[in-house]
Every structure is written in structure tokens, then in C-alpha cells.
C-alpha positions as CSV (number, residue, x, y, z in Angstrom):
1,M,16.8,-22.3,-27.3
2,S,15.7,-25.3,-25.2
3,A,12.0,-25.8,-24.6
4,S,12.6,-25.4,-20.8
5,D,14.1,-21.9,-21.4
6,L,11.3,-20.6,-23.7
7,P,9.3,-18.0,-21.8
8,A,5.6,-18.5,-21.6
9,I,5.0,-15.3,-23.5
10,L,6.8,-16.9,-26.4
11,G,4.9,-20.2,-26.2
12,G,6.8,-22.0,-23.3
13,V,5.3,-23.5,-20.2
14,P,4.8,-21.0,-17.3
15,I,7.2,-21.5,-14.4
16,R,4.2,-21.2,-12.1
17,P,1.6,-23.4,-14.0
18,E,-0.7,-23.4,-11.1
19,G,-1.3,-19.6,-11.5
20,P,-0.9,-16.8,-9.0
21,P,-2.1,-17.7,-5.5
22,A,-5.7,-16.9,-4.8
23,W,-6.6,-14.1,-2.4
24,P,-8.2,-14.3,0.1
25,G,-7.0,-17.7,1.1
26,D,-9.1,-20.7,2.1
27,W,-9.0,-20.0,5.9
28,P,-11.0,-22.3,8.2
29,E,-11.2,-19.5,10.9
30,V,-12.9,-17.2,8.4
31,T,-15.3,-19.9,7.3
32,E,-16.1,-20.5,11.0
33,A,-16.8,-16.8,11.4
34,L,-19.1,-16.7,8.4
35,N,-21.0,-19.8,9.6
36,A,-21.4,-18.1,13.0
37,C,-22.9,-15.1,11.3
38,V,-25.4,-17.3,9.6
39,K,-26.2,-19.1,12.8
40,D,-26.8,-16.0,15.0
41,G,-28.3,-13.9,12.2
42,S,-25.8,-11.1,12.6
43,W,-25.1,-11.2,8.9
44,G,-28.3,-9.2,8.2
45,K,-28.3,-6.8,11.2
46,Y,-27.7,-3.1,11.3
47,H,-26.0,-3.5,14.6
48,G,-24.4,-6.5,16.3
49,A,-21.5,-7.7,18.3
50,N,-19.0,-8.0,15.4
51,C,-18.4,-4.4,14.6
52,E,-18.1,-3.5,18.2
53,A,-15.6,-6.3,18.9
54,L,-13.5,-5.4,15.8
55,T,-13.4,-1.7,16.8
56,E,-12.1,-2.7,20.2
57,Q,-9.5,-5.1,18.7
58,L,-8.2,-2.4,16.3
59,C,-7.9,0.1,19.2
60,E,-6.0,-2.5,21.3
61,F,-3.8,-3.7,18.4
62,H,-2.8,-0.1,17.4
63,G,-2.7,1.4,20.8
64,V,-5.2,4.1,20.0
65,S,-8.4,5.2,21.9
66,E,-10.7,5.7,18.9
67,S,-11.5,3.6,15.9
68,I,-14.3,4.2,13.4
69,L,-15.2,1.5,10.8
70,C,-16.2,2.6,7.4
71,A,-16.9,1.4,3.8
72,S,-13.4,1.6,2.3
73,G,-9.9,3.0,2.6
74,T,-10.8,5.8,0.2
75,A,-13.8,6.7,2.4
76,A,-11.5,6.5,5.5
77,V,-9.1,9.1,4.0
78,E,-12.0,11.5,3.2
79,L,-13.4,11.1,6.7
80,A,-10.0,11.6,8.3
81,L,-9.5,14.9,6.3
82,R,-12.9,16.0,7.4
83,G,-12.1,15.0,11.0
84,V,-9.1,17.4,11.0
85,R,-11.2,20.2,9.5
86,V,-9.7,20.3,6.0
87,G,-12.1,22.2,3.8
88,P,-12.4,24.6,0.8
89,G,-9.5,26.9,0.3
90,D,-7.1,24.7,2.4
91,E,-3.9,23.0,1.2
92,V,-2.9,19.4,1.9
93,I,0.7,18.2,1.3
94,L,1.3,14.8,-0.1
95,A,3.9,12.9,-2.1
96,A,3.8,13.2,-5.9
97,Y,4.0,9.4,-6.1
98,D,1.0,8.2,-4.2
99,F,-2.3,6.4,-4.7
100,K,-4.5,8.7,-6.7
101,A,-7.5,8.4,-4.4
102,N,-5.6,10.5,-1.8
103,F,-5.3,13.3,-4.4
104,Q,-8.9,13.0,-5.4
105,N,-10.1,13.1,-1.8
106,V,-8.4,16.4,-1.2
107,L,-10.2,17.8,-4.3
108,T,-13.5,16.3,-3.2
109,I,-13.6,18.4,-0.1
110,G,-12.5,21.5,-1.9
111,A,-8.9,21.7,-0.9
112,T,-5.8,21.9,-3.0
113,P,-3.1,19.1,-3.2
114,V,0.5,20.3,-2.8
115,L,2.9,17.8,-4.3
116,I,6.4,17.2,-3.1
117,D,9.1,14.8,-4.3
118,I,10.1,11.4,-2.8
119,D,13.4,10.5,-1.2
120,P,15.5,8.3,-3.5
121,A,17.0,6.6,-0.5
122,T,13.6,5.3,0.8
123,W,11.2,5.9,-2.2
124,Q,8.8,7.5,0.3
125,L,7.7,11.1,0.8
126,D,10.8,13.3,1.2
127,V,10.5,14.7,4.7
128,S,13.2,17.3,4.0
129,Q,11.0,19.0,1.5
130,L,8.0,19.5,3.8
131,E,9.2,22.8,5.3
132,D,9.3,24.5,1.9
133,A,5.9,23.2,1.0
134,V,4.1,24.7,4.0
135,S,2.1,27.8,3.4
136,E,-0.4,29.8,5.4
137,K,-3.1,27.7,3.7
138,T,-1.6,24.3,4.8
139,K,-4.0,22.4,6.9
140,A,-2.7,18.8,6.7
141,I,-0.1,16.4,5.4
142,I,-0.9,13.0,4.0
143,V,1.9,10.5,4.8
144,S,1.6,7.2,2.9
145,H,3.7,4.2,3.7
146,L,4.2,2.4,0.3
147,H,5.6,-0.7,-1.2
148,G,7.0,-2.1,2.1
149,G,8.8,1.2,3.1
150,Y,7.8,3.8,5.5
151,V,8.1,7.6,6.1
152,P,9.9,8.5,9.4
153,M,7.1,9.9,11.4
154,Q,9.0,11.7,14.2
155,P,10.3,14.5,12.0
156,V,7.0,14.8,10.3
157,M,5.1,15.2,13.6
158,E,7.6,17.7,14.9
159,L,7.2,19.9,11.8
160,A,3.4,19.6,11.9
161,D,3.4,20.6,15.6
162,R,5.6,23.6,14.9
163,H,3.2,24.8,12.2
164,G,-0.1,23.7,13.8
165,I,-1.1,21.4,11.0
166,S,-2.5,17.9,11.1
167,V,-0.9,14.6,9.9
168,L,-3.0,11.9,8.3
169,E,-1.0,8.6,8.3
170,D,-2.1,6.4,5.5
171,A,-1.4,2.7,6.5
172,C,-3.6,1.1,3.8
173,Q,-0.6,-0.6,2.4
174,A,1.2,-1.2,5.7
175,T,-1.5,-2.9,7.8
176,G,0.1,-4.2,11.0
177,A,3.6,-2.8,10.3
178,I,5.6,-1.6,13.3
179,L,7.6,1.5,12.6
180,D,9.8,3.1,15.2
181,G,8.1,0.9,17.8
182,R,4.5,1.9,16.9
183,R,1.9,0.4,14.6
184,A,1.6,2.1,11.2
185,G,-1.3,4.5,11.4
186,A,-1.1,5.2,15.1
187,T,1.5,8.0,15.1
188,G,-0.2,10.6,13.0
189,H,-3.0,12.8,14.4
190,V,-5.3,10.5,12.5
191,G,-4.6,7.2,10.7
192,V,-6.4,5.1,8.1
193,L,-6.6,1.4,7.1
194,S,-8.1,-0.3,4.1
195,F,-9.8,-3.8,4.0
196,G,-10.3,-3.9,0.3
197,G,-10.3,-7.2,-1.6
198,S,-6.6,-7.2,-2.3
199,K,-5.4,-5.9,1.1
200,L,-3.4,-7.8,3.8
201,M,-6.7,-8.0,5.8
202,T,-9.7,-8.2,3.5
203,S,-13.5,-8.1,3.7
204,G,-13.9,-7.3,0.0
205,R,-14.5,-3.6,0.9
206,G,-14.0,-1.7,4.1
207,G,-11.7,0.6,6.0
208,A,-11.1,2.3,9.4
209,V,-10.1,5.6,10.8
210,M,-8.0,5.7,14.0
211,T,-7.1,8.5,16.4
212,N,-6.3,9.3,20.0
213,R,-8.1,12.6,19.7
214,P,-11.8,12.4,20.6
215,E,-12.6,15.7,18.9
216,I,-11.5,14.2,15.5
217,S,-13.7,11.1,15.9
218,Q,-16.6,13.2,17.1
219,R,-16.4,15.4,13.9
220,I,-16.3,12.2,11.8
221,R,-19.3,10.7,13.6
222,L,-21.3,13.9,13.2
223,F,-20.6,13.8,9.5
224,T,-21.5,10.1,9.0
225,Q,-24.6,9.8,11.2
226,R,-27.6,10.7,9.1
227,G,-30.3,8.8,10.8
228,N,-28.2,5.8,10.1
229,E,-24.5,5.1,9.3
230,A,-23.7,6.7,5.9
231,Y,-20.4,4.9,5.3
232,P,-20.9,1.5,7.0
233,L,-18.9,-1.6,7.4
234,S,-21.3,-4.6,7.8
235,E,-21.5,-7.0,10.6
236,M,-20.5,-9.8,8.3
237,Q,-17.4,-7.9,7.1
238,A,-16.3,-7.2,10.7
239,A,-16.8,-10.9,11.5
240,V,-14.3,-12.1,8.8
241,L,-11.8,-9.4,9.7
242,R,-11.4,-10.4,13.3
243,P,-9.7,-13.7,12.8
244,Q,-7.5,-12.2,10.1
245,L,-6.3,-9.5,12.6
246,D,-5.4,-12.3,15.0
247,R,-3.0,-13.8,12.4
248,L,-1.8,-10.5,10.9
249,D,1.6,-10.4,12.7
250,E,2.3,-14.0,11.9
251,R,1.6,-13.5,8.2
252,N,3.6,-10.2,8.0
253,V,6.7,-12.0,9.4
254,V,6.4,-14.7,6.7
255,R,6.0,-12.0,4.0
256,W,9.0,-10.1,5.4
257,N,11.2,-13.2,5.3
258,S,10.1,-13.9,1.7
259,V,11.0,-10.4,0.6
260,R,14.5,-10.8,2.2
261,Q,15.0,-14.0,0.3
262,L,13.7,-12.4,-2.9
263,S,16.1,-9.4,-2.5
264,E,19.1,-11.7,-2.1
265,K,18.2,-13.7,-5.1
266,L,17.5,-10.7,-7.3
267,E,21.1,-9.4,-6.6
268,Q,22.3,-12.3,-8.8
269,L,20.3,-10.9,-11.8
270,V,22.7,-8.5,-13.4
271,S,23.4,-7.2,-16.9
272,E,26.5,-8.1,-18.9
273,E,28.2,-5.1,-17.3
274,G,27.4,-6.4,-13.8
275,D,24.6,-3.8,-13.1
276,P,21.4,-4.9,-11.3
277,I,18.4,-5.2,-13.6
278,L,15.6,-5.5,-11.0
279,R,16.2,-3.8,-7.6
280,P,13.9,-3.7,-4.5
281,L,12.9,-0.2,-3.6
282,V,13.1,-1.2,0.1
283,N,16.0,-3.0,1.6
284,A,14.2,-5.7,3.6
285,C,17.2,-6.3,5.7
286,S,17.6,-2.7,6.8
287,F,14.8,-2.5,9.4
288,A,15.7,-2.0,13.1
289,T,15.0,-5.0,15.4
290,E,12.0,-3.3,16.9
291,D,10.4,-2.7,13.5
292,R,8.4,-5.0,11.4
293,P,7.5,-4.0,7.8
294,A,4.4,-5.0,6.0
295,F,4.5,-5.8,2.3
296,F,1.2,-5.4,0.5
297,K,3.0,-4.5,-2.8
298,V,6.8,-5.2,-3.1
299,G,8.2,-2.3,-5.0
300,L,10.9,-3.1,-7.6
301,Q,12.9,-0.6,-9.7
302,F,13.2,-1.8,-13.3
303,D,15.9,-0.5,-15.6
304,P,15.0,-1.1,-19.3
305,Q,18.4,0.0,-20.4
306,Q,19.8,-3.3,-18.9
307,T,17.4,-5.6,-20.8
308,I,18.1,-4.8,-24.5
309,E,15.3,-2.2,-24.4
310,L,12.6,-4.5,-23.1
311,S,10.1,-2.0,-21.7
312,R,8.6,-2.1,-18.2
313,A,5.2,-3.0,-19.7
314,G,6.8,-5.8,-21.8
315,F,8.6,-7.2,-18.8
316,S,5.5,-7.1,-16.6
317,Q,3.4,-8.7,-19.3
318,A,6.0,-11.5,-19.7
319,M,6.1,-12.0,-15.9
320,R,2.3,-12.3,-15.8
321,S,2.5,-14.9,-18.5
322,E,4.7,-16.9,-16.1
323,N,1.8,-16.4,-13.6
324,V,3.7,-13.9,-11.4
325,A,1.4,-11.0,-10.4
326,L,3.8,-8.2,-11.3
327,D,2.4,-4.9,-12.6
328,S,3.5,-1.3,-13.2
329,G,3.4,1.0,-10.1
330,F,1.3,4.0,-9.6
331,R,1.2,6.9,-12.1
332,S,2.8,9.9,-10.4
333,L,0.0,12.4,-9.5
334,H,1.5,15.4,-11.4
335,R,1.5,13.4,-14.6
336,I,-2.2,12.4,-14.6
337,H,-3.9,15.5,-13.3
338,S,-4.4,19.0,-14.7
339,K,-1.8,21.5,-13.4
340,R,-4.7,23.8,-12.5
341,R,-5.8,21.3,-9.8
342,F,-2.6,21.3,-7.7
343,R,0.6,23.1,-6.9
344,T,4.1,21.7,-6.6
345,A,6.8,22.5,-4.1
346,G,10.1,22.1,-6.0
347,E,11.0,19.8,-8.8
348,L,9.8,16.2,-8.9
349,P,12.6,14.1,-10.6
350,N,12.3,11.1,-8.3
351,A,8.6,10.9,-8.7
352,N,9.2,10.9,-12.4
353,V,11.6,7.9,-12.0
354,C,8.9,6.0,-10.0
355,D,6.3,6.9,-12.7
356,E,8.5,5.4,-15.4
357,H,10.3,2.5,-13.7
358,V,8.6,1.1,-10.6
359,L,7.0,-2.4,-10.7
360,I,4.9,-3.9,-7.9
361,L,4.6,-7.5,-6.9
362,H,1.3,-8.5,-5.3
363,H,1.7,-10.0,-1.8
364,P,-0.1,-13.4,-1.8
365,V,2.9,-15.2,-3.3
366,L,5.0,-14.1,-0.3
367,L,3.1,-16.6,1.9
368,K,4.0,-19.5,-0.3
369,G,7.6,-20.2,0.8
370,D,11.0,-20.7,-0.7
371,E,9.9,-22.5,-3.8
372,A,7.6,-19.6,-4.9
373,T,10.3,-17.0,-4.2
374,Q,12.7,-19.0,-6.4
375,Q,10.0,-19.3,-9.1
376,I,9.8,-15.5,-9.2
377,C,13.5,-15.1,-9.7
378,D,13.6,-18.0,-12.3
379,S,10.8,-16.3,-14.2
380,A,12.7,-13.0,-14.3
381,A,16.0,-14.6,-15.3
382,R,14.6,-16.4,-18.3
383,I,12.8,-13.3,-19.4
384,F,16.0,-11.3,-19.2
385,R,17.8,-14.1,-21.2
386,N,15.2,-13.8,-23.9
387,A,14.6,-10.0,-23.7
388,A,15.3,-9.2,-27.3
389,E,12.9,-11.8,-28.6
390,I,10.2,-10.8,-26.2
391,A,10.7,-7.1,-27.2
392,D,10.3,-8.0,-30.8
393,A,7.2,-10.1,-30.1
394,T,5.4,-7.5,-27.9
395,C,6.3,-4.2,-29.7
């Protein structure tokens, strides 16, 4: 084996010696916003112009009438559930493959999660299974757009309207995406965003709840106002988010183009039998012209059978040694929680596949251009070429 072909996990030089790209980036417009906060003193105020301005920007950007800033995306989900009057004894439907905080938020307010499978064609919540999951206790559906894909909202809304239940649209991983001509988070009865430290727009922590229904926002405000704001986003956080929102569309287009290039390059990585080894969950070239996906995590399906039994954990460890930020996906909710805490509607075979095989690529590298995309593929290729040796070294 030549020195240039030796994977970093076996002692070679990482293909990306500079390391994964930092996030957030070194953005002059954010520095300017922070300096302005220092100059005008708003960084230390309870109330100022920044939160008000960000609220207005989010409403205009998403085409909604109401936006409530809060402390995190997790808090936003809880507030949204409370805003649509989910409470003890109610049921909330969500995909069995989802971020676990959504499950835990349902439990927090005394309701029961009802888990359904995902659609293997889209790797999102399977809309066709919603009808069978609805019961007389159903109060809401949580719809999460994950890993660059999205759930078709029109049939979800039609079903919800027939049954008189609410739809919470979780766009924490799809900030700025345009789906069926509307911004992610703006179609459901209530939508949520996250501004956590790894998100497409970041203020370290933070989130927002959006709706066109004033009664929902009023319930949320009644819950959060306790002589002061109980779940606040600070003036300084709002200040740094505003210039990021201005550039969100531009950056999402760059990410989308990078994922399309990555998908084309990964098609060339096949086993000796010609089978793909690493496949994107979402076909980045399949979106309609009026749509625009947002890739916070790029979902990839990994087949260990094609890599001489190199496990998913072993492969992601080897990729991280090359300084590519690739990790295992979520754990499926039915596999990490007691069966007493939820019910299922049907079998969950596709959620099991995700639990076992999904990998997720963190988004910052998608802003780094063609060279970075090629480095990802080159890293995967040399790991596959040396899979047996890596498996022996990491077992």
C-alpha cells in the first residue's frame, strides 16, 4: 500500500489536513452586528430593537403573521404543542425516526407519542400511514423535514383538517427551504425553527415559533409571560441572526449545488458487484424548479455488506479521521424508549433501517466548493479500498 493511499485511521495523512470547517464562520456582517450591540448597549437590555426587527424579518421571510422568539428549537416545539392545546391524555403522531426531543416534548406535557414508519422513497414520515394512526385522542401531528428531504404538506394538512387536529411543522433542519412554493415551517398550523450552535442560522442557542393563527400565539404568550419572558432569546442573539437571515437563501443554494455534486460523485463508489455503497437518502436533483431544499445534515444510507463488514461506526470513525464530519444518524425512537411511553401504528421496518444504516454529513463543508466535495468522496473511496484492514484495526 502506498503512503498516499493509507487512511488516516491507519496512520496516513488526512485528506483534509486543515480539519472540518469551523461553524459559525468568520462573517464580517456578524462582527459588525455584535459591535453595534456593544456600541448602543443593546447587548445587555431586556428589550431593544433587535428582537423586534428579527421577529418582523422572520414573518416577512416566511409569509406568516406571527413569530415568537424563544430560547431553543426544543423550547419552540414545546411551546407550539402548548399553543395548539396538546395536554395530558392527548396523543401526538410523529415519525419513529425523528429527533428525540420531539418525543420527549410530547411526554413533558403529559401526552402520548404515536409512532409511524417512514417512507422508503423519501426517508421522511410516511403520510400514507397517518390515517390508521389517528384515534379519538389524537390532538396533533409533528412533521419533521430531515436530512435535506421534506414531507409533502398538502396531504398532511388535508387529513388534519378532516379530523380537526393540528399540524406542527418542524423546520429546525430545513431553515429557509422552499417546499411546494412555501417556506418550510409556514404551511402547518404552527411551525418551529432552531438557531442552535450547529444550525444553518446560529446564535448558539435560540428558536422561534411561527403561525398565522393569533389564538395560537396568544396561548403561547400567556404561558411564557410570567412577569418577564420565561423562554427568552436575547437582544445580542437576535442581532447576529438578522444578517444571517439576509444571506440564508444564497448559502442554501450553494449547499444544494454541493449536495448535487456529491451525489453524482458517490454514484461512482460501488462494490465489486457494482452495487452502491453510500447512497444519499435524498435525490438532490429531484426537486421541482419552484422548490429549494436546505441541507443541515446530508443523509446517507450506508450498506456494511458492501464493505467487507466494515461497520457504520467504523466507517464514520475512519471518515472523521480524514476530518470529514460524518456521524451516525438518529436512533429510532421506538428503540430508545420504553414501550410503556408510546404506542405504534403498524410495523416500523424502515425506521429500523434508518436506525441501523443512516449516516449524516454536517453542513459547513458544503459551503467550501468543489475541492471539498471531492475530498469527501476521495476519503470514502480510500476507506472502502482498505475496509478489511480498518475493520481489523477498529474491532
